[in-house]
Each structure stands twice: as structure tokens, then as C-alpha cells.
SEMISE-843099 format. One record per residue: residue in three letters; x, z, y of N, C-alpha, C, CB in turn; residue number from 1. Coordinates in steps of 0.05 Angstrom, whole numbers, always signed. Each point is the difference from the previous one (the first is absolute). Glycine has a CB too. Example, Ala and Ser with C-alpha at 12.3 -4.5 7.8 and 13.67 -1.06 7.14 Angstrom:
2
<atom aa="ALA" n_X="+264" n_Z="+156" n_Y="-114" ca_X="-18" ca_Z="+0" ca_Y="+24" c_X="+18" c_Z="+0" c_Y="+24" cb_X="-38" cb_Z="+25" cb_Y="-23" i="1"/>
<atom aa="SER" n_X="+31" n_Z="-39" n_Y="+44" ca_X="+16" ca_Z="+1" ca_Y="+24" c_X="-15" c_Z="+14" c_Y="+22" cb_X="+24" cb_Z="-43" cb_Y="-13" i="2"/>
END
This chain:
90
<atom aa="MET" n_X="+1342" n_Z="+2904" n_Y="+2663" ca_X="-7" ca_Z="-14" ca_Y="-25" c_X="+7" c_Z="-29" c_Y="+3" cb_X="-38" cb_Z="+33" cb_Y="-9" i="1"/>
<atom aa="ASN" n_X="+49" n_Z="-45" n_Y="-12" ca_X="+8" ca_Z="-28" ca_Y="+0" c_X="-24" c_Z="-18" c_Y="-2" cb_X="+44" cb_Z="+13" cb_Y="-21" i="2"/>
<atom aa="GLU" n_X="-43" n_Z="-36" n_Y="+34" ca_X="-21" ca_Z="-19" ca_Y="-1" c_X="+2" c_Z="-16" c_Y="-26" cb_X="-1" cb_Z="-3" cb_Y="+51" i="3"/>
<atom aa="VAL" n_X="-22" n_Z="-2" n_Y="-63" ca_X="-1" ca_Z="-15" ca_Y="-25" c_X="-1" c_Z="-29" c_Y="+6" cb_X="-24" cb_Z="+38" cb_Y="-24" i="4"/>
<atom aa="GLU" n_X="+41" n_Z="-54" n_Y="+10" ca_X="+0" ca_Z="-29" ca_Y="+4" c_X="-15" c_Z="-12" c_Y="-24" cb_X="+44" cb_Z="+1" cb_Y="+25" i="5"/>
<atom aa="TYR" n_X="-66" n_Z="-16" n_Y="-19" ca_X="-15" ca_Z="-14" ca_Y="-21" c_X="+11" c_Z="-28" c_Y="-2" cb_X="-42" cb_Z="+28" cb_Y="+8" i="6"/>
<atom aa="VAL" n_X="+48" n_Z="-36" n_Y="-32" ca_X="+10" ca_Z="-27" ca_Y="-5" c_X="-15" c_Z="-13" c_Y="-23" cb_X="+46" cb_Z="+13" cb_Y="+17" i="7"/>
<atom aa="PRO" n_X="-50" n_Z="-40" n_Y="-16" ca_X="-13" ca_Z="-13" ca_Y="-23" c_X="+19" c_Z="-1" c_Y="-24" cb_X="-27" cb_Z="-28" cb_Y="+31" i="8"/>
<atom aa="LEU" n_X="+16" n_Z="+30" n_Y="-54" ca_X="+16" ca_Z="+0" ca_Y="-25" c_X="+17" c_Z="-25" c_Y="-2" cb_X="-36" cb_Z="+26" cb_Y="-23" i="9"/>
<atom aa="VAL" n_X="+27" n_Z="-49" n_Y="+33" ca_X="+15" ca_Z="-25" ca_Y="-1" c_X="+26" c_Z="+2" c_Y="+15" cb_X="-43" cb_Z="-25" cb_Y="-5" i="10"/>
<atom aa="LYS" n_X="+46" n_Z="+43" n_Y="+23" ca_X="+25" ca_Z="+4" ca_Y="+15" c_X="+24" c_Z="+5" c_Y="-18" cb_X="-27" cb_Z="+17" cb_Y="+39" i="11"/>
<atom aa="PHE" n_X="+21" n_Z="-6" n_Y="-62" ca_X="+21" ca_Z="+8" ca_Y="-18" c_X="+10" c_Z="-22" c_Y="-19" cb_X="-19" cb_Z="+45" cb_Y="+2" i="12"/>
<atom aa="GLU" n_X="+8" n_Z="-69" n_Y="+2" ca_X="+9" ca_Z="-23" ca_Y="-15" c_X="+1" c_Z="+5" c_Y="-30" cb_X="+26" cb_Z="-15" cb_Y="+40" i="13"/>
<atom aa="ILE" n_X="-48" n_Z="+26" n_Y="-50" ca_X="-1" ca_Z="+6" ca_Y="-29" c_X="-8" c_Z="-26" c_Y="-14" cb_X="-12" cb_Z="+49" cb_Y="+9" i="14"/>
<atom aa="GLU" n_X="+29" n_Z="-59" n_Y="-24" ca_X="-5" ca_Z="-25" ca_Y="-16" c_X="+6" c_Z="+6" c_Y="-29" cb_X="+12" cb_Z="-29" cb_Y="+40" i="15"/>
<atom aa="PRO" n_X="-28" n_Z="+16" n_Y="-58" ca_X="+5" ca_Z="+3" ca_Y="-28" c_X="+28" c_Z="-11" c_Y="-8" cb_X="-50" cb_Z="-2" cb_Y="-9" i="16"/>
<atom aa="SER" n_X="+63" n_Z="+15" n_Y="-9" ca_X="+25" ca_Z="-10" ca_Y="-10" c_X="-4" c_Z="-25" c_Y="-17" cb_X="+20" cb_Z="+47" cb_Y="+2" i="17"/>
<atom aa="LEU" n_X="+1" n_Z="-61" n_Y="-8" ca_X="-2" ca_Z="-23" ca_Y="-18" c_X="-11" c_Z="+9" c_Y="-27" cb_X="+38" cb_Z="-23" cb_Y="+24" i="18"/>
<atom aa="CYS" n_X="-29" n_Z="+46" n_Y="-34" ca_X="-10" ca_Z="+11" ca_Y="-25" c_X="-30" c_Z="+4" c_Y="+1" cb_X="+45" cb_Z="+22" cb_Y="-8" i="19"/>
<atom aa="ASP" n_X="-55" n_Z="-10" n_Y="+30" ca_X="-29" ca_Z="+4" ca_Y="+4" c_X="-15" c_Z="-26" c_Y="+0" cb_X="+10" cb_Z="+42" cb_Y="+26" i="20"/>
<atom aa="LYS" n_X="+1" n_Z="-62" n_Y="-13" ca_X="-13" ca_Z="-26" ca_Y="+1" c_X="-3" c_Z="-13" c_Y="-28" cb_X="+18" cb_Z="-6" cb_Y="+47" i="21"/>
<atom aa="PHE" n_X="+4" n_Z="+9" n_Y="-63" ca_X="-2" ca_Z="-11" ca_Y="-27" c_X="-20" c_Z="+16" c_Y="-17" cb_X="+48" cb_Z="-14" cb_Y="+3" i="22"/>
<atom aa="TRP" n_X="-49" n_Z="+40" n_Y="+1" ca_X="-19" ca_Z="+17" ca_Y="-15" c_X="-28" c_Z="-8" c_Y="+8" cb_X="+33" cb_Z="+38" cb_Y="-2" i="23"/>
<atom aa="ASN" n_X="-38" n_Z="-42" n_Y="+28" ca_X="-26" ca_Z="-9" ca_Y="+10" c_X="-9" c_Z="-26" c_Y="-13" cb_X="+10" cb_Z="+23" cb_Y="+44" i="24"/>
<atom aa="GLU" n_X="+8" n_Z="-42" n_Y="-45" ca_X="-7" ca_Z="-26" ca_Y="-13" c_X="-6" c_Z="+4" c_Y="-29" cb_X="+29" cb_Z="-24" cb_Y="+33" i="25"/>
<atom aa="LYS" n_X="-13" n_Z="+40" n_Y="-47" ca_X="-5" ca_Z="+5" ca_Y="-29" c_X="-27" c_Z="+13" c_Y="-4" cb_X="+50" cb_Z="+6" cb_Y="-7" i="26"/>
<atom aa="VAL" n_X="-57" n_Z="+13" n_Y="+23" ca_X="-26" ca_Z="+13" ca_Y="-3" c_X="-23" c_Z="-19" c_Y="+6" cb_X="+21" cb_Z="+44" cb_Y="+12" i="27"/>
<atom aa="LYS" n_X="-18" n_Z="-60" n_Y="+10" ca_X="-21" ca_Z="-19" ca_Y="+7" c_X="-4" c_Z="-20" c_Y="-23" cb_X="+12" cb_Z="+4" cb_Y="+48" i="28"/>
<atom aa="ARG" n_X="+9" n_Z="-14" n_Y="-60" ca_X="-2" ca_Z="-19" ca_Y="-22" c_X="-13" c_Z="+14" c_Y="-24" cb_X="+40" cb_Z="-25" cb_Y="+16" i="29"/>
<atom aa="SER" n_X="-33" n_Z="+50" n_Y="-21" ca_X="-12" ca_Z="+14" ca_Y="-23" c_X="-30" c_Z="+3" c_Y="+4" cb_X="+42" cb_Z="+24" cb_Y="-7" i="30"/>
<atom aa="ILE" n_X="-51" n_Z="-18" n_Y="+31" ca_X="-28" ca_Z="+3" ca_Y="+6" c_X="-14" c_Z="-27" c_Y="-3" cb_X="+10" cb_Z="+38" cb_Y="+32" i="31"/>
<atom aa="GLN" n_X="+1" n_Z="-59" n_Y="-21" ca_X="-12" ca_Z="-26" ca_Y="-1" c_X="-3" c_Z="-11" c_Y="-28" cb_X="+19" cb_Z="-9" cb_Y="+45" i="32"/>
<atom aa="GLU" n_X="+0" n_Z="+16" n_Y="-63" ca_X="+0" ca_Z="-10" ca_Y="-27" c_X="-16" c_Z="+19" c_Y="-19" cb_X="+44" cb_Z="-22" cb_Y="+9" i="33"/>
<atom aa="CYS" n_X="-52" n_Z="+45" n_Y="+0" ca_X="-13" ca_Z="+19" ca_Y="-18" c_X="-30" c_Z="-7" c_Y="-4" cb_X="+32" cb_Z="+35" cb_Y="+16" i="34"/>
<atom aa="ASP" n_X="-40" n_Z="-34" n_Y="-41" ca_X="-28" ca_Z="-6" ca_Y="-7" c_X="-16" c_Z="+25" c_Y="-9" cb_X="+15" cb_Z="-46" cb_Y="-12" i="35"/>
<atom aa="SER" n_X="-1" n_Z="+68" n_Y="+11" ca_X="-12" ca_Z="+25" ca_Y="-10" c_X="-8" c_Z="+18" c_Y="+23" cb_X="+28" cb_Z="-3" cb_Y="-41" i="36"/>
<atom aa="VAL" n_X="-54" n_Z="+9" n_Y="+42" ca_X="-10" ca_Z="+18" ca_Y="+21" c_X="+13" c_Z="+28" c_Y="-2" cb_X="-44" cb_Z="-26" cb_Y="+0" i="37"/>
<atom aa="SER" n_X="+47" n_Z="+36" n_Y="-24" ca_X="+11" ca_Z="+27" ca_Y="-3" c_X="+29" c_Z="+0" c_Y="+9" cb_X="-31" cb_Z="+9" cb_Y="-39" i="38"/>
<atom aa="THR" n_X="+46" n_Z="-30" n_Y="+34" ca_X="+28" ca_Z="-2" ca_Y="+9" c_X="+1" c_Z="-1" c_Y="+30" cb_X="+13" cb_Z="-23" cb_Y="-43" i="39"/>
<atom aa="LEU" n_X="-31" n_Z="+7" n_Y="+55" ca_X="-1" ca_Z="-2" ca_Y="+29" c_X="-7" c_Z="+27" c_Y="+13" cb_X="-14" cb_Z="-48" cb_Y="-4" i="40"/>
<atom aa="LYS" n_X="-4" n_Z="+63" n_Y="-9" ca_X="-7" ca_Z="+27" ca_Y="+11" c_X="+24" c_Z="+18" c_Y="-2" cb_X="-47" cb_Z="-6" cb_Y="-15" i="41"/>
<atom aa="GLU" n_X="+62" n_Z="+5" n_Y="-7" ca_X="+24" ca_Z="+16" ca_Y="-3" c_X="+21" c_Z="-7" c_Y="+22" cb_X="-9" cb_Z="+3" cb_Y="-50" i="42"/>
<atom aa="MET" n_X="+12" n_Z="-29" n_Y="+55" ca_X="+19" ca_Z="-9" ca_Y="+20" c_X="-9" c_Z="+10" c_Y="+28" cb_X="+11" cb_Z="-41" cb_Y="-27" i="43"/>
<atom aa="ALA" n_X="-37" n_Z="+39" n_Y="+32" ca_X="-11" ca_Z="+10" ca_Y="+26" c_X="+6" c_Z="+29" c_Y="+4" cb_X="-36" cb_Z="-35" cb_Y="-2" i="44"/>
<atom aa="ILE" n_X="+32" n_Z="+51" n_Y="-19" ca_X="+4" ca_Z="+29" ca_Y="+2" c_X="+30" c_Z="+6" c_Y="+5" cb_X="-39" cb_Z="+8" cb_Y="-31" i="45"/>
<atom aa="LEU" n_X="+57" n_Z="-22" n_Y="+17" ca_X="+28" ca_Z="+4" ca_Y="+4" c_X="+9" c_Z="-9" c_Y="+28" cb_X="+7" cb_Z="-7" cb_Y="-49" i="46"/>
<atom aa="LEU" n_X="-18" n_Z="-15" n_Y="+59" ca_X="+7" ca_Z="-9" ca_Y="+27" c_X="-11" c_Z="+20" c_Y="+21" cb_X="-1" cb_Z="-48" cb_Y="-16" i="47"/>
<atom aa="THR" n_X="-22" n_Z="+60" n_Y="+11" ca_X="-11" ca_Z="+20" ca_Y="+18" c_X="+18" c_Z="+24" c_Y="+1" cb_X="-46" cb_Z="-16" cb_Y="-9" i="48"/>
<atom aa="GLN" n_X="+56" n_Z="+24" n_Y="-14" ca_X="+19" ca_Z="+23" ca_Y="-1" c_X="+25" c_Z="-6" c_Y="+16" cb_X="-18" cb_Z="+13" cb_Y="-45" i="49"/>
<atom aa="ILE" n_X="+29" n_Z="-37" n_Y="+42" ca_X="+24" ca_Z="-7" ca_Y="+15" c_X="-6" c_Z="+0" c_Y="+30" cb_X="+16" cb_Z="-28" cb_Y="-39" i="50"/>
<atom aa="ALA" n_X="-38" n_Z="+16" n_Y="+47" ca_X="-8" ca_Z="-1" ca_Y="+28" c_X="-3" c_Z="+28" c_Y="+12" cb_X="-22" cb_Z="-44" cb_Y="-8" i="51"/>
<atom aa="THR" n_X="+10" n_Z="+62" n_Y="-7" ca_X="-5" ca_Z="+27" ca_Y="+9" c_X="+27" c_Z="+15" c_Y="+3" cb_X="-45" cb_Z="+0" cb_Y="-23" i="52"/>
<atom aa="GLN" n_X="+62" n_Z="-4" n_Y="+4" ca_X="+27" ca_Z="+13" ca_Y="+1" c_X="+15" c_Z="-10" c_Y="+24" cb_X="+1" cb_Z="+4" cb_Y="-50" i="53"/>
<atom aa="ARG" n_X="-1" n_Z="-30" n_Y="+55" ca_X="+15" ca_Z="-12" ca_Y="+23" c_X="-13" c_Z="+10" c_Y="+26" cb_X="+13" cb_Z="-40" cb_Y="-27" i="54"/>
<atom aa="GLN" n_X="-39" n_Z="+42" n_Y="+28" ca_X="-13" ca_Z="+10" ca_Y="+24" c_X="+9" c_Z="+28" c_Y="+6" cb_X="-40" cb_Z="-29" cb_Y="-9" i="55"/>
<atom aa="GLY" n_X="+43" n_Z="+46" n_Y="-12" ca_X="+10" ca_Z="+27" ca_Y="+4" c_X="+28" c_Z="+1" c_Y="+10" cb_X="-30" cb_Z="+15" cb_Y="-36" i="56"/>
<atom aa="VAL" n_X="+47" n_Z="-33" n_Y="+26" ca_X="+28" ca_Z="-2" ca_Y="+8" c_X="+1" c_Z="-8" c_Y="+30" cb_X="+14" cb_Z="-12" cb_Y="-47" i="57"/>
<atom aa="ILE" n_X="-30" n_Z="-8" n_Y="+54" ca_X="+0" ca_Z="-9" ca_Y="+28" c_X="-8" c_Z="+23" c_Y="+19" cb_X="-10" cb_Z="-47" cb_Y="-15" i="58"/>
<atom aa="LYS" n_X="-12" n_Z="+61" n_Y="+8" ca_X="-9" ca_Z="+22" ca_Y="+17" c_X="+21" c_Z="+22" c_Y="+1" cb_X="-47" cb_Z="-11" cb_Y="-12" i="59"/>
<atom aa="GLY" n_X="+61" n_Z="+17" n_Y="-10" ca_X="+21" ca_Z="+20" ca_Y="+1" c_X="+23" c_Z="-8" c_Y="+18" cb_X="-13" cb_Z="+13" cb_Y="-46" i="60"/>
<atom aa="LEU" n_X="+21" n_Z="-39" n_Y="+45" ca_X="+21" ca_Z="-9" ca_Y="+17" c_X="-7" c_Z="+0" c_Y="+29" cb_X="+15" cb_Z="-29" cb_Y="-37" i="61"/>
<atom aa="VAL" n_X="-40" n_Z="+22" n_Y="+43" ca_X="-10" ca_Z="+1" ca_Y="+27" c_X="+0" c_Z="+29" c_Y="+10" cb_X="-28" cb_Z="-41" cb_Y="-7" i="62"/>
<atom aa="LYS" n_X="+20" n_Z="+60" n_Y="-9" ca_X="+1" ca_Z="+28" ca_Y="+7" c_X="+28" c_Z="+9" c_Y="+6" cb_X="-40" cb_Z="+9" cb_Y="-28" i="63"/>
<atom aa="ASP" n_X="+60" n_Z="-18" n_Y="+12" ca_X="+28" ca_Z="+7" ca_Y="+5" c_X="+10" c_Z="-12" c_Y="+26" cb_X="+7" cb_Z="+2" cb_Y="-50" i="64"/>
<atom aa="LEU" n_X="-16" n_Z="-27" n_Y="+56" ca_X="+7" ca_Z="-12" ca_Y="+26" c_X="-9" c_Z="+17" c_Y="+23" cb_X="-2" cb_Z="-46" cb_Y="-22" i="65"/>
<atom aa="PHE" n_X="-23" n_Z="+55" n_Y="+20" ca_X="-11" ca_Z="+16" ca_Y="+21" c_X="+16" c_Z="+26" c_Y="+3" cb_X="-46" cb_Z="-19" cb_Y="-9" i="66"/>
<atom aa="VAL" n_X="+52" n_Z="+33" n_Y="-13" ca_X="+14" ca_Z="+25" ca_Y="+2" c_X="+28" c_Z="-4" c_Y="+11" cb_X="-26" cb_Z="+17" cb_Y="-39" i="67"/>
<atom aa="MET" n_X="+40" n_Z="-38" n_Y="+29" ca_X="+28" ca_Z="-4" ca_Y="+8" c_X="+4" c_Z="-14" c_Y="+27" cb_X="+10" cb_Z="-3" cb_Y="-48" i="68"/>
<atom aa="LYS" n_X="-28" n_Z="-15" n_Y="+55" ca_X="+5" ca_Z="-16" ca_Y="+24" c_X="-24" c_Z="+0" c_Y="+20" cb_X="+30" cb_Z="-28" cb_Y="-28" i="69"/>
<atom aa="GLY" n_X="-51" n_Z="+41" n_Y="+21" ca_X="-23" ca_Z="+0" ca_Y="+18" c_X="-14" c_Z="-27" c_Y="+1" cb_X="+22" cb_Z="+34" cb_Y="+27" i="70"/>
<atom aa="ILE" n_X="-18" n_Z="-50" n_Y="-48" ca_X="-13" ca_Z="-27" ca_Y="-1" c_X="-21" c_Z="+1" c_Y="-22" cb_X="+42" cb_Z="-23" cb_Y="+15" i="71"/>
<atom aa="THR" n_X="-65" n_Z="+13" n_Y="-8" ca_X="-22" ca_Z="-2" ca_Y="-20" c_X="-12" c_Z="-28" c_Y="+0" cb_X="-9" cb_Z="+50" cb_Y="+5" i="72"/>
<atom aa="VAL" n_X="-3" n_Z="-57" n_Y="-27" ca_X="-12" ca_Z="-26" ca_Y="-3" c_X="-30" c_Z="+2" c_Y="+6" cb_X="+35" cb_Z="-13" cb_Y="-35" i="73"/>
<atom aa="ASP" n_X="-46" n_Z="-8" n_Y="+46" ca_X="-28" ca_Z="-1" ca_Y="+6" c_X="-15" c_Z="+7" c_Y="-26" cb_X="+6" cb_Z="-35" cb_Y="+37" i="74"/>
<atom aa="PRO" n_X="-24" n_Z="+54" n_Y="-37" ca_X="-15" ca_Z="+8" ca_Y="-24" c_X="-15" c_Z="-23" c_Y="-13" cb_X="-4" cb_Z="+45" cb_Y="+19" i="75"/>
<atom aa="ASN" n_X="-4" n_Z="-65" n_Y="-3" ca_X="-14" ca_Z="-23" ca_Y="-11" c_X="+18" c_Z="-16" c_Y="-19" cb_X="-29" cb_Z="-2" cb_Y="+41" i="76"/>
<atom aa="ASP" n_X="+55" n_Z="+3" n_Y="-37" ca_X="+19" ca_Z="-14" ca_Y="-17" c_X="+4" c_Z="+14" c_Y="-27" cb_X="+23" cb_Z="-17" cb_Y="+41" i="77"/>
<atom aa="LEU" n_X="-32" n_Z="+42" n_Y="-43" ca_X="+5" ca_Z="+15" ca_Y="-24" c_X="-25" c_Z="+4" c_Y="-17" cb_X="+35" cb_Z="+23" cb_Y="+24" i="78"/>
<atom aa="THR" n_X="-57" n_Z="-34" n_Y="-16" ca_X="-25" ca_Z="+3" ca_Y="-15" c_X="-2" c_Z="-23" c_Y="-21" cb_X="-23" cb_Z="+22" cb_Y="+39" i="79"/>
<atom aa="ASN" n_X="+9" n_Z="-16" n_Y="-60" ca_X="-4" ca_Z="-20" ca_Y="-21" c_X="-19" c_Z="-21" c_Y="+11" cb_X="+7" cb_Z="+33" cb_Y="-37" i="80"/>
<atom aa="PRO" n_X="+0" n_Z="-59" n_Y="+34" ca_X="-17" ca_Z="-21" ca_Y="+11" c_X="-26" c_Z="-3" c_Y="-15" cb_X="+40" cb_Z="-23" cb_Y="+15" i="81"/>
<atom aa="LEU" n_X="-61" n_Z="+15" n_Y="-1" ca_X="-25" ca_Z="-6" ca_Y="-14" c_X="+3" c_Z="-27" c_Y="-14" cb_X="-27" cb_Z="+26" cb_Y="+34" i="82"/>
<atom aa="ILE" n_X="+17" n_Z="-28" n_Y="-57" ca_X="+1" ca_Z="-25" ca_Y="-15" c_X="-27" c_Z="-13" c_Y="+4" cb_X="+33" cb_Z="+17" cb_Y="-34" i="83"/>
<atom aa="GLU" n_X="-34" n_Z="-34" n_Y="+55" ca_X="-26" ca_Z="-12" ca_Y="+7" c_X="-13" c_Z="-17" c_Y="-22" cb_X="+17" cb_Z="-1" cb_Y="+47" i="84"/>
<atom aa="SER" n_X="-1" n_Z="-11" n_Y="-64" ca_X="-11" ca_Z="-17" ca_Y="-21" c_X="-15" c_Z="+17" c_Y="-20" cb_X="+37" cb_Z="-33" cb_Y="+7" i="85"/>
<atom aa="LEU" n_X="-31" n_Z="+59" n_Y="-9" ca_X="-14" ca_Z="+17" ca_Y="-19" c_X="-23" c_Z="+16" c_Y="+12" cb_X="+43" cb_Z="+4" cb_Y="-24" i="86"/>
<atom aa="GLU" n_X="-44" n_Z="-4" n_Y="+51" ca_X="-22" ca_Z="+15" ca_Y="+13" c_X="-27" c_Z="-13" c_Y="-7" cb_X="+31" cb_Z="+13" cb_Y="+38" i="87"/>
<atom aa="GLY" n_X="-50" n_Z="+3" n_Y="-43" ca_X="-26" ca_Z="-10" ca_Y="-7" c_X="-4" c_Z="-10" c_Y="-28" cb_X="-4" cb_Z="-11" cb_Y="+48" i="88"/>
<atom aa="LYS" n_X="+25" n_Z="+12" n_Y="-64" ca_X="-1" ca_Z="-10" ca_Y="-27" c_X="-2" c_Z="+23" c_Y="-20" cb_X="+25" cb_Z="-41" cb_Y="+13" i="89"/>
<atom aa="SER" n_X="-31" n_Z="+66" n_Y="-4" ca_X="-1" ca_Z="+22" ca_Y="-19" c_X="-26" c_Z="+3" c_Y="-14" cb_X="+31" cb_Z="+23" cb_Y="+29" i="90"/>
END
């Protein structure tokens, strides 16, 4: 049986594209300028959907790496982060 190599996700030098950076800035400005709670909630839901989709893509790619090359990423790098600023505010 082949030995599994665990590597940190940062090893793959995954950086946002210039297009992603512009989109990020556009969304941040939209949030900062928004005065409507209902619009902010809608934005939050859409951003959550995008984050969930990207998380699924990352996990799928990591699974393919494992199958093809015996490389896997530390599971801690693939979990959704805790948002400490929201903890205790429920």
C-alpha cells in the first residue's frame, strides 16, 4: 500500500485572480454602502452559497489529488472556519 503524503493547502499557492480581487472589492464596497437590512441579508445568503460551492470544489479537488497522486491536505485546512466575532451573539 502506498504511503499517504499530507501537505498543507498553502503548498499549492492558491491565490485569488485579479478578477476575483476586483469582485471582492466591489462586494465589500456594496456592503459598506448598503443601508438596507433586507439587502444585506440577501447578500449574506448569496455569499454563503458561493462559499459553500467553493468549499465543495476544493474538497473534490483534494479527493482527486489523493486518488491520482496519494497526496492529501490536512483536514484542518478544509474545515469551515469559526467566525469568532459572531460567537456568543446568537
